[in-house]
N, C-alpha and C positions, 0 to 999 in steps of 0.2 A: 282645383280639376286635375291635375297633372298628379300632385300627391296621390289622389283616390285612384286614379289609374295605376300608378306603380304598383300601391299596396295591394290593390284587385289582383295583377298581375303576377305579383309573390307569392300570394294566396293560392291562386291557381297553380303556380310551378310546384309549391311545395306543403301546401295541405288543404287541397281542395275540396269544395263544397259540393254536395249531389249534384248542381247543374253543371258546375264548373268539371268535375268527372264525366259527365255527359257530352260536353265541348270536347273534352280532351280525346275522347272515344271517337267522335265524329272526326276530328282532324288526322285520325292514324294515317290513312292515305298520304298526307302531304308529309308527316313525321317519318314514314319509311323512304318515299323520295329523297327527303331532304337528307338522311342518314345515309344512304345510298350517295350522294352527290358526293358527303362530306368523306366517306370511305374511297372514292375515285380519287377525290382531290389528296389524299392521304395515299394513294396507289401511287400517283403521278409526280410525285415531288422528288427531284435528287438531292443526295445530302450534300451542304458545303462544309468542308472543315476550315475554321477561321485561325487552327493555331491555339487555340485559349482553352481553357477550362472553362466551360460554360456548364451552368445549372439553371433549368427553369422550374419555378414554384407556381404551380396554380392547382386549377379543378376544373374538373370535365363541365361544371354547371354553370347557368347564370348567374349572377348575384354574389354574395359575398362568401367566404369560406376561410377568412383568417391568414390571409396568404401573406399580408403584408408584415405582422407583428412574427410570422414564422419568418419569412426571408430576413428582418432585421436578426433576429436571434443566430441563424444560420451564418450570416455575413458577418456579425460582431465577433468572429472568433478569427478574421480572415483579414491580411493586411493584402495593400496594392488590390483594391476590386472596385468594379463599376457595377451600380444597379442601373438596369436599362428597362423603361416600359413604356406603354403607350401613351399614359397622361390622359387618362379618359376625365372628360369635364372641365379640360380648359379651353381659356379664350383663344388661344393659339395653336398653331396648327405647322407642321414640320419638325425638325432636330434643334432641341434646345440642350446645351448642359446648363442644368440646373444648379450643379455643385461642381467646381473642381475638385481637388484633393485638401484645399484649406478653406473655399469662401462659397457662400450661395450667393449666386448671381442675377438672380429674378425674383420677381414674386410669385406669390400661388397664384395668381389669375394666369400666370404664363406658363408653370409648371404643371397645375394641376394637384389637389390635395395628398394624394398617396406618395408621388414625388416628393413634396416639402417635408411629410413624415419623414422619408429615408435622408434627406438633406439634413434634418434636425437630429436624426438618432445614428447616424453613422456617420462620425465628424470627419473620418479621413476617407473616407468613400466618394467615388464620381459618381454621381447621379446624372441620367440623361435622358430625356423623354422623346420619343422619336415613334411616329406609325410604322415606320420601315424599321425592324430590329436590325436587320444586317448594316443599314446605315450608320446605325446607335453602336453597333458591334465594331465596326471600321473606325468609326470616332472615338469611342473607347482604347481601340489599340494604338491608336497613333498620341493619345494621352498615356500610353505608356504600363497600364493596366495588365496583371496576370492573368487574374479569372474574372468571370462575369455570372454575377445571378440575374435574369431575366424574368420578369413580375409576367406571370399567365400567359405563357409562351406555348404550350403543350402544342398549339395548333400550327407552329412554323414547324414544320416537319424538314423544311429543307434547312435547317441550321443542326450541324452535331452537337449535341447537348445532352446532359442528363437529365431526365425529365422526373421531376418529384409532382407528385400530386395528391391534395388532401380529399379525403373521403368525406364527403357532403351527404349527410342523410336526408332523404324526401320521398313522401309517401305517393310521389308519381314520377317513377323512373325511365319515362319514355324521352325522344329526342325530342327538339323543338319540329312544329307549334305543339304538339300535344304534351311534351314535358320539358322539364328543365335542362335535360342533357345536348350540350352544342355537340359534342363528340362522344364517340365510345373510346374504351383503350383497346386501340386495334389489335388482332393478332399479327406477330412481328415487331409490333411496338414495345420498346423496352421502357419500361416506368415504375417508379416504385411510390407504392401508394402508403400514405401514412396515415393514423389514425387517432383522432382527438380523444387525449385521455389514456391513450398508450401509447404512442412515439411522442407526444407532446401535452404538455397542458398548461391551459392558459392561468395567468396570474394578473389580478387587478391591483394597481396602488391607487387609493384615494386622495387627491392634491388639493389644500387648502378649503377643506369641506366647511360648509355653513351650515348654523342650525335650519334654516330653511331654502331648499333646492329645488330648482325646476329644471328639469331634465329637457337637453334641447340636441338632436342629433340628429344626420344627415347620413345613416349608413343603411345598408342592405340587410334585409330583415332585423328592424331593430329589437325585435322581441330575443335575440341574442343575449342580449344585455339584461335581461332581469334576473337571472343568478347573480349576479355581479352587485346590482342595485341597492345601495342607502336606501331610506326611506327618503321620498320627494315628493314635494306638493303637488306635480303633475306631469305627465311624460309630452312632449312635443315633438314630432316624427314629421322630417321631411325627405323628400325624396332621396335615394343617392345620389351624392357628389352636389346637393343642393347648394348656391351661390347663396349664402345669406345677405340679408341687407339688417342696416343697425337698428332701424325702425321696428320691424318685427321682431326683432330680440328684446327690443326696450319694452314693447307690447305686453309680452309675456311675463317680465320682470315686472312692471307694474301692476297688470291682471293678479298676480299670484302674489304681489307683495311679497316675493322672495329675497332673498339676503344675496344669491348667486345664481347663473347659471352652470347646471354640471352637462360637461361636454364630454365628448371622445376626443384622442389627440387629432383624429381625422376631423372633427371640426374646429378644434383649438386652432390649427392654425391658418382657417381661414377668419377667426373671430379675435384673434389676439389684437389687432390692431382697432378694435372699437372701442377702447378702454372702458368695456362693462366688467362688472365684477362677475370673476369665473372660477367653478372648481373643474378640476380635472379628473375623471375617470380613464386611469391610465393603463391600457392592455400590455401585458408582455406575454412570452411565453419560454418557458420551460423545456427543452427538446431534451430526449434521453441522449445517454452517452452515445448507444451505440451507431444512432443518427449520426450525431456529430463524428464520431469516428468514419460512418461511412462517407460524408461530406468529405472530410478532410484527405479521405484516400483518393 
């Protein structure tokens, strides 16, 4: 039931059918009101300078955009950094240091899947989850980092930072609840917008592939994977940030008579301890030299 609702909402936001278009139109007054409130919120914020270089990478819409691999690509060339994110989908709350400069300090249920990806792929970075980004920044500063990447923090208008936004294409460009936009790029707000295929390109590596594989993934808008997929026995989609149970994955393997489950890294960090045959669809991003120079400066 939850999966069906999530996929219906994703379709409504990004590729609406005639009924969903009508519903979107009916909800327009609420969208105008919501957007106005977000603008008032933006105008009311007073910016705080933490004395560190801070870059936020995100997007204006709900749902996935590829910000995690982009942050990894941008952060990989920097030393003494911290990655700070909310930790959506974790079983914990509050501030946790997921990884110091050397060691991973908790499991994926505490950190959430995206934070654990950073912990695995950026071995020299500090990774912190905190709903309160300011508290996360203060903790990172205590740990001696010199620069910070914030995951999806455009809306934190009271933090002095450089905002980078990934352009997301959608057939429904209205604000919530009529459309997918959480906020607009407000007048007076400086941000750099990156375009997929122009400023960066996605690159997929297949690891431990088998003859018969069943795709299993819990990412937003999983159809984004289609262009990178090899031939698979079946596609099994779960709601974004789904917490897997070993039994449901075993059932897929047995039903399809597959040799392995094909998963993304976001799924891998949650299922690697299940002792099941896994193949990995590992997404990396190649960023243009001009963007890397911009970040460096």
